[in-house]
C-alpha positions as CSV (number, residue, x, y, z in Angstrom):
1,M,71.8,104.8,118.6
2,P,71.2,103.6,115.0
3,M,72.5,100.1,114.4
4,P,74.9,99.7,111.5
5,T,74.1,97.1,108.9
6,P,75.9,93.7,109.3
7,F,78.0,94.6,106.2
8,R,79.2,97.9,107.8
9,K,79.8,96.0,111.1
10,T,82.0,93.5,109.2
11,L,84.0,96.4,107.7
12,A,84.5,98.0,111.1
13,L,85.8,94.7,112.5
14,A,88.2,94.3,109.7
15,A,89.8,97.7,110.3
16,L,91.1,97.7,106.8
17,C,93.9,100.1,106.0
18,L,94.3,101.0,102.4
19,V,93.0,97.9,100.8
20,A,95.3,97.2,97.9
21,A,96.7,100.7,97.7
22,A,100.3,101.5,97.1
23,P,102.4,103.0,98.4
24,P,100.4,102.9,101.6
25,L,100.3,104.8,104.8
26,A,103.5,104.6,106.7
27,G,103.6,101.6,109.0
28,C,100.7,100.0,107.2
29,S,102.3,97.5,104.9
30,R,100.2,98.3,101.7
31,R,97.0,97.7,103.6
32,S,96.7,96.3,107.0
33,A,94.1,94.9,109.3
34,E,96.0,95.5,112.4
35,A,95.6,93.7,115.7
36,P,94.0,93.9,118.2
37,P,90.8,93.8,116.0
38,L,88.1,96.4,116.6
39,A,85.1,95.4,118.7
40,A,81.9,95.1,116.9
41,R,79.6,98.1,117.3
42,D,76.9,96.0,119.1
43,D,79.6,94.4,121.3
44,S,80.9,97.8,122.3
45,A,77.7,99.4,123.6
46,D,78.8,98.9,127.2
47,L,82.4,99.9,126.7
48,A,83.9,102.7,128.8
49,I,87.3,104.2,128.2
50,A,89.6,103.3,131.0
51,P,91.1,106.2,132.9
52,A,94.6,107.2,131.8
53,P,97.1,105.9,134.3
54,S,98.9,108.3,136.6
55,L,102.6,107.9,135.8
56,P,105.4,108.9,138.1
57,D,108.7,110.0,136.7
58,A,111.0,107.3,135.5
59,P,113.5,106.0,138.0
60,P,117.2,107.0,137.6
61,L,119.3,104.7,135.4
62,D,122.9,103.8,136.1
63,V,124.5,102.2,133.1
64,A,125.6,104.3,130.2
65,V,124.2,103.9,126.7
66,P,125.1,105.8,123.6
67,S,124.2,109.5,123.9
68,E,121.7,111.2,121.6
69,A,123.0,112.6,118.4
70,S,122.0,116.2,117.6
71,S,119.8,116.4,114.6
72,G,116.5,117.8,113.4
73,V,115.0,114.5,112.3
74,P,112.5,114.9,114.2
75,P,113.6,116.3,117.6
76,E,115.4,113.7,119.7
77,A,114.9,110.9,117.2
78,S,118.3,110.0,116.1
79,S,119.3,107.6,118.9
80,G,115.8,106.4,119.9
81,V,116.7,107.1,123.6
82,P,114.7,109.7,125.5
83,P,116.4,112.3,127.6
84,E,115.7,110.6,130.9
85,A,117.3,107.4,129.6
86,S,120.3,108.8,127.9
87,S,122.7,108.0,130.6
88,G,121.4,104.8,132.2
89,A,120.4,101.2,132.0
90,P,117.0,99.6,132.6
91,P,115.8,99.6,136.2
92,E,116.0,96.4,138.1
93,A,112.5,95.5,137.3
94,S,113.7,94.3,133.9
95,S,116.6,92.2,135.1
96,G,114.4,89.1,135.4
97,A,113.5,89.1,131.8
98,P,114.4,86.0,129.7
99,T,118.0,86.4,128.5
100,A,119.7,85.4,125.2
101,S,122.9,86.3,123.6
102,P,123.4,90.0,124.2
103,V,122.4,92.2,121.3
104,V,124.9,95.0,120.6
105,F,123.4,97.7,118.5
106,P,125.8,99.4,116.1
107,E,126.9,102.9,116.5
108,P,125.1,105.5,114.3
109,G,126.2,105.3,110.7
110,T,127.7,101.8,111.1
111,G,126.6,98.2,110.7
112,R,124.7,96.5,108.0
113,F,122.1,99.3,107.6
114,G,124.1,102.3,108.9
115,R,125.5,104.9,106.5
116,A,127.4,107.9,107.6
117,T,126.0,109.9,104.7
118,V,123.2,109.4,102.2
119,P,122.1,111.4,99.2
120,A,119.5,114.1,99.9
121,T,116.1,113.1,98.5
122,V,112.7,114.7,98.3
123,P,109.8,112.4,99.0
124,E,106.9,112.2,96.6
125,T,103.8,113.5,98.2
126,I,101.3,110.7,98.7
127,V,97.7,111.4,97.7
128,L,95.0,109.3,99.5
129,N,92.2,109.2,97.0
130,E,89.7,107.8,99.5
131,L,90.0,110.9,101.7
132,R,89.6,113.2,98.6
133,L,86.5,111.1,97.7
134,M,85.1,111.6,101.2
135,W,85.7,115.4,101.0
136,L,83.9,115.6,97.6
137,A,81.0,113.6,99.0
138,L,80.8,116.0,102.0
139,D,80.7,118.9,99.6
140,A,77.8,117.3,97.7
141,L,76.0,116.7,101.0
142,E,76.5,120.3,102.1
143,R,74.9,121.5,98.8
144,K,71.9,119.2,99.6
145,G,71.5,120.6,103.1
146,W,72.2,117.3,104.7
147,N,71.3,117.2,108.4
148,G,73.8,114.5,109.3
149,S,71.3,111.9,110.3
150,W,73.2,108.7,111.2
151,G,71.7,105.4,110.0
152,D,69.8,106.9,107.0
153,P,71.0,106.6,103.4
154,L,73.0,109.5,102.2
155,P,70.8,111.8,100.2
156,I,73.1,112.0,97.2
157,A,73.7,110.0,94.0
158,A,77.0,109.2,92.4
159,A,76.4,111.9,89.8
160,D,76.5,114.5,92.6
161,V,80.1,113.6,93.5
162,S,82.3,115.2,90.8
163,P,82.1,112.2,88.4
164,A,85.1,113.3,86.3
165,E,87.3,113.6,89.4
166,V,86.0,110.2,90.7
167,R,87.0,108.6,87.4
168,R,90.5,110.1,87.6
169,M,90.9,108.8,91.2
170,V,89.7,105.3,90.2
171,A,92.3,105.3,87.4
172,D,95.0,106.4,89.8
173,E,94.0,103.5,92.2
174,E,94.3,101.0,89.3
175,R,97.7,102.3,88.5
176,K,98.8,101.9,92.1
177,D,97.4,98.4,92.2
178,G,99.6,97.5,89.2
179,E,102.7,98.7,91.1
180,L,102.1,96.2,94.0
181,T,103.1,93.1,92.1
182,I,106.8,92.2,92.6
183,P,108.5,92.4,89.2
184,A,109.9,89.2,87.7
185,E,113.5,90.6,87.9
186,W,113.4,90.7,91.7
187,E,110.7,88.1,92.5
188,D,113.3,85.5,93.6
189,L,114.2,87.7,96.5
190,Y,110.7,87.5,97.8
191,V,109.1,84.3,96.5
192,G,110.1,80.7,96.6
193,D,111.7,78.4,99.2
194,A,115.1,80.1,99.3
195,A,113.6,83.6,99.7
196,R,111.1,82.3,102.2
197,A,113.8,80.8,104.4
198,E,115.9,84.0,104.2
199,V,113.1,86.3,105.1
200,Q,111.8,84.0,107.8
201,A,115.2,84.1,109.5
202,E,115.3,87.9,109.2
203,L,111.8,88.2,110.7
204,L,112.8,86.2,113.8
205,A,116.0,88.2,114.1
206,A,114.0,91.4,114.0
207,R,112.1,90.2,117.0
208,V,115.3,89.6,118.9
209,E,116.3,93.2,118.1
210,Y,113.0,94.5,119.2
211,V,113.1,92.8,122.6
212,A,116.7,94.0,123.1
213,F,115.5,97.5,122.4
214,L,112.7,97.1,125.0
215,R,115.2,95.9,127.6
216,E,117.4,98.9,126.9
217,R,114.4,101.2,127.4
218,G,113.7,99.6,130.8
219,V,110.5,97.7,130.0
220,R,109.6,95.6,133.0
221,A,110.3,91.9,132.9
222,E,106.6,91.0,133.4
223,Y,105.7,92.7,130.1
224,L,108.6,91.0,128.2
225,E,107.5,87.6,129.6
226,E,103.9,88.4,128.5
227,L,105.2,89.3,125.1
228,D,106.7,85.9,124.8
229,F,103.2,84.5,125.5
230,V,101.4,86.8,123.1
231,L,103.7,86.5,120.1
232,P,106.8,84.3,120.7
233,G,109.7,84.1,118.3
234,D,108.3,80.9,116.8
235,P,108.2,80.4,113.0
236,R,104.7,79.0,113.4
237,R,103.5,82.2,115.0
238,M,105.6,84.8,113.1
239,V,105.3,83.6,109.5
240,Y,106.6,84.9,106.2
241,L,104.4,83.6,103.4
242,G,106.6,84.5,100.4
243,D,103.7,85.2,98.0
244,N,103.3,87.7,95.2
245,D,99.6,88.4,95.3
246,P,98.3,92.0,95.6
247,Q,94.9,90.6,96.4
248,A,96.1,88.6,99.4
249,K,95.0,89.5,102.9
250,P,97.0,92.3,104.5
251,T,100.1,91.7,106.6
252,A,98.8,91.8,110.1
253,T,98.9,90.5,113.6
254,E,95.7,88.6,114.3
255,P,94.2,86.6,117.2
256,L,95.6,83.0,117.4
257,V,93.3,80.4,115.8
258,V,93.1,77.6,118.3
259,D,90.7,75.4,116.4
260,E,91.0,75.3,112.6
261,A,87.7,73.5,112.2
262,T,85.6,76.0,114.1
263,Q,88.0,79.0,113.6
264,E,87.9,79.6,117.4
265,Q,90.3,82.4,118.3
266,D,92.3,83.2,121.4
267,Y,92.3,87.0,121.7
268,S,95.0,87.0,124.3
269,R,97.5,85.6,121.8
270,L,98.5,86.7,118.3
271,T,100.0,85.5,115.1
272,L,101.8,87.5,112.5
273,K,101.6,86.8,108.8
274,V,103.8,88.8,106.4
275,H,103.1,88.9,102.7
276,G,105.7,89.4,99.9
277,V,104.0,92.3,98.2
278,D,104.0,94.2,101.4
279,L,107.7,93.8,101.7
280,W,108.1,94.9,98.1
281,N,106.1,98.0,98.8
282,G,108.1,98.8,101.9
283,S,111.4,98.2,100.1
284,D,110.2,100.7,97.5
285,M,110.2,103.4,100.1
286,C,113.7,102.3,101.1
287,R,114.9,102.5,97.5
288,D,113.3,105.8,96.8
289,S,114.7,107.4,100.0
290,R,118.2,106.2,99.3
291,V,118.4,105.5,103.0
292,L,120.9,102.7,102.3
293,G,122.7,104.8,99.8
294,P,122.3,104.9,96.0
295,P,122.2,101.7,93.8
296,T,125.2,100.7,91.8
297,A,125.4,99.4,88.3
298,A,127.3,96.2,89.2
299,A,124.8,93.3,89.2
300,D,125.9,91.6,92.4
301,A,126.1,94.9,94.3
302,L,122.6,95.9,93.0
303,R,121.2,92.6,94.1
304,A,122.7,93.1,97.5
305,W,121.2,96.6,97.7
306,H,117.8,95.2,96.9
307,R,118.1,92.5,99.5
308,D,119.1,95.0,102.1
309,C,116.2,97.2,101.3
310,R,113.9,94.1,101.6
311,D,115.3,93.3,105.0
312,F,115.2,97.0,106.1
313,A,111.5,97.2,105.1
314,L,110.8,93.9,106.9
315,R,112.1,95.4,110.1
316,Q,109.9,98.4,110.0
317,T,106.9,96.1,109.5
318,A,108.0,93.7,112.2
319,Y,108.7,96.4,114.7
320,H,105.3,97.9,114.0
321,E,103.5,94.6,114.4
322,L,105.5,93.6,117.5
323,T,104.3,96.8,119.1
324,H,100.7,95.6,118.7
325,A,101.8,92.5,120.5
326,L,103.4,94.6,123.2
327,Q,100.1,96.6,123.6
328,R,98.3,93.3,123.9
329,A,100.8,92.0,126.5
330,Y,100.3,95.2,128.6
331,V,96.5,94.7,128.5
332,N,96.9,91.0,129.5
333,R,98.9,91.9,132.6
334,H,96.2,94.4,133.7
335,L,93.4,91.9,133.4
336,A,92.4,88.9,135.5
337,P,93.5,85.7,133.7
338,E,89.9,84.7,133.1
339,E,89.1,88.0,131.3
340,R,92.0,88.0,128.8
341,N,90.5,85.9,126.1
342,R,87.7,88.2,125.0
343,R,87.6,90.3,121.9
344,A,87.1,93.7,123.7
345,S,89.0,92.8,126.9
346,W,91.1,95.9,126.5
347,S,88.1,97.9,127.6
348,D,88.1,96.3,131.0
349,A,91.8,96.4,131.7
350,S,92.9,98.5,134.7
351,K,95.6,100.0,132.4
352,A,96.0,100.2,128.7
353,L,98.6,102.0,126.6
354,Y,96.0,103.5,124.2
355,T,94.7,105.7,127.0
356,L,98.0,107.6,126.9
357,E,96.9,109.2,123.6
358,R,93.9,111.0,124.9
359,A,95.2,114.3,123.5
360,W,94.7,112.8,120.0
361,F,91.2,111.3,120.5
362,W,88.4,112.3,118.2
363,R,84.8,112.7,119.2
364,W,83.4,110.3,116.6
365,G,79.9,111.8,116.8
366,G,80.0,112.0,120.6
367,H,78.9,108.4,120.9
368,D,81.0,107.0,123.8
369,A,81.0,103.3,122.8
370,V,81.9,104.2,119.2
371,A,84.5,106.6,120.2
372,A,86.1,104.1,122.6
373,V,86.6,101.6,119.8
374,A,87.7,104.1,117.3
375,N,90.2,105.9,119.5
376,H,91.6,102.6,120.6
377,A,92.4,101.7,117.0
378,M,93.8,105.2,116.4
379,A,96.1,105.1,119.4
380,D,97.4,101.6,118.6
381,E,98.5,102.6,115.1
382,R,100.0,105.9,116.3
383,Q,102.1,104.2,118.9
384,A,103.1,101.3,116.6
385,D,104.4,103.6,113.9
386,G,106.2,105.7,116.4
387,V,107.9,102.8,118.2
388,S,108.9,101.2,114.9
389,F,110.7,104.3,113.9
390,Q,112.6,104.5,117.2
391,V,113.7,100.8,117.0
392,L,114.6,101.1,113.3
393,V,116.9,104.1,114.1
394,R,118.5,102.4,117.2
395,A,118.8,98.8,116.1
396,G,119.7,99.7,112.5
397,G,122.5,102.0,113.6
398,L,121.1,104.8,111.4
399,S,122.9,108.1,111.1
400,D,121.1,111.4,111.5
401,A,120.8,111.7,107.7
402,Q,119.3,108.3,107.5
403,A,116.8,108.9,110.3
404,K,115.7,112.1,108.5
405,A,115.3,110.2,105.3
406,V,113.2,107.5,107.0
407,W,111.0,110.0,108.7
408,D,110.5,112.0,105.5
409,H,109.7,109.1,103.3
410,W,107.7,106.9,105.6
411,F,105.8,109.7,107.4
412,G,106.5,113.2,106.1
413,R,105.2,112.5,102.6
414,L,101.8,112.0,104.1
415,S,101.5,115.6,105.4
416,D,98.9,116.7,102.8
417,A,96.8,113.6,103.6
418,R,97.1,114.4,107.3
419,D,95.9,117.9,106.8
420,L,92.9,116.8,104.7
421,L,92.0,114.2,107.3
422,L,92.1,116.8,110.1
423,R,89.9,119.1,108.0
424,I,87.5,116.2,107.6
425,G,87.3,115.6,111.3
426,D,86.8,119.3,112.0
427,R,84.1,119.5,109.4
428,F,82.1,116.7,111.0
429,D,82.5,118.3,114.5
430,R,81.2,121.6,113.2
431,Q,78.6,120.6,110.7
432,W,77.4,117.1,111.6
433,P,78.5,116.6,115.2
434,E,76.4,113.5,115.9
435,Y,77.6,111.5,112.9
436,P,80.5,109.2,113.5
437,A,82.9,109.8,110.6
438,D,84.2,106.2,110.7
439,D,80.7,105.0,109.5
440,F,80.7,107.3,106.5
441,G,82.5,104.9,104.2
442,G,79.9,102.2,104.5
443,A,77.1,104.7,103.6
444,L,79.2,106.1,100.8
445,F,79.7,102.6,99.4
446,D,75.9,102.4,98.8
447,V,76.0,105.7,96.9
448,F,78.4,104.2,94.3
449,S,76.4,101.1,93.6
450,G,77.6,99.6,90.3
451,Q,80.9,101.4,90.4
452,P,83.4,99.0,92.0
453,G,86.4,101.3,91.7
454,A,84.7,104.0,93.7
455,Q,83.2,101.5,96.1
456,R,86.7,100.1,96.9
457,M,87.8,103.6,97.8
458,A,84.7,104.0,100.0
459,L,85.5,100.7,101.8
460,K,88.9,102.0,102.9
461,L,87.2,104.7,104.9
462,S,85.9,102.1,107.3
463,A,89.5,102.2,108.7
464,L,89.3,106.0,109.3
465,P,90.3,105.6,113.0
466,A,93.5,103.8,112.0
467,Y,94.2,106.6,109.5
468,V,94.1,109.1,112.3
469,G,96.9,107.2,114.0
470,Y,99.0,106.4,110.9
471,L,98.9,110.0,109.7
472,Q,100.0,111.3,113.1
473,P,102.7,108.9,114.3
474,M,104.0,109.2,117.8
475,R,107.2,111.2,117.6
476,P,110.1,110.3,119.8
477,E,109.7,113.4,121.9
478,E,106.1,112.5,122.5
479,S,106.8,109.0,123.7
480,D,108.0,109.6,127.3
481,A,104.6,108.6,128.9
482,F,104.6,105.4,126.7
483,W,108.0,104.2,128.0
484,R,107.3,105.3,131.6
485,A,104.1,103.2,131.6
486,L,106.1,100.2,130.5
487,R,108.6,100.7,133.4
488,E,105.7,100.7,135.9
489,P,103.7,97.7,137.3
């Protein structure tokens, strides 16, 4: 198997998601290096995909919870509770979980974020220029009769890849970059000591809500306890940075640094760092969708609306990232203690949640080690976006109309990008079946030497596995196996 260059290896490890692009993929706050990090290609040579666990039916539940509302947003999404859990409480396995003040979720359409009705809106279709660039490059390679040799330079020059279209896409990316900076008018809601304290408190509150949702779904006590180890509700581990820098590192969960001098990391534990521009970007989707109703002209009410959109967007981000911590907690509990603190330890776990997404796996050139790493990243993002939606609907007390608005604006607007991505995957499988598509971005970077705008788009393609997950989020009706796994030892 050809060895990728160290530069391409670094890109794969970073798992960059839409570096400095806005608005980003749903669930990926502007651009996101999501945890757990990808294994290096040379570290993954001996990886084997763990067998998917055999899951029995969920046990019967015996305490009533709010029933599902009927809607088409998407099927069975409005309450966040699957059919088998619609009339019961968590099984006894969860009863030993750490307890706090009970969290009572609001009824649909009530509470701080709930609205019985919201204006109908049509989401703007999101164009992912990097996928378009990839398609144009594949067209150029097809014209050249490329044989799909992996590890060799691509036999095309920048001039072969529709130069006028590339210039247009670079200009569009620059426009998007400019929209990332928080405007001065609203900067004090995101930046400064007061804003930092406000958002920090909301971030920790979001974790309480998330854990309460897991308890309601019957997640076993052992996984909740492990979640407290992996990512506790501690402001030193879940941090809002309160910055306004579009070039800052992405919002992400990352391995805990245990030695600042050596940068030694503990891969069994995580930290979360949230950036202000990512919240602004998420709140923009909230504002556009009118999920919290329309803005008003009165200054105080308008400011409150902006604050609520900020905190709503924070919750979607927090629930997404906490799902990565839950995935890590599940892996930890299916590893011997001495095996947990390794970068690719997920590959040795007797059970791992990513294996539940086998139906969505790509071939990635038919290389088992490469495919294991890539499909792990894909599944993690698919699950994290799907779970974040369910928690947002349930904990936020969203009505059917609101749930539809969230799904349409966070996920539905990406349908064209999803279709193009699937065509790209099919094209590789048919025409160049031995070339792993996730390595294409690094090779394309070299083609555009001296063109930094095009190179930035090419770099984003190093996160192609995450794109497959982001663009196909786990729908509520597809999540039964996920929740059953968390109710089993």
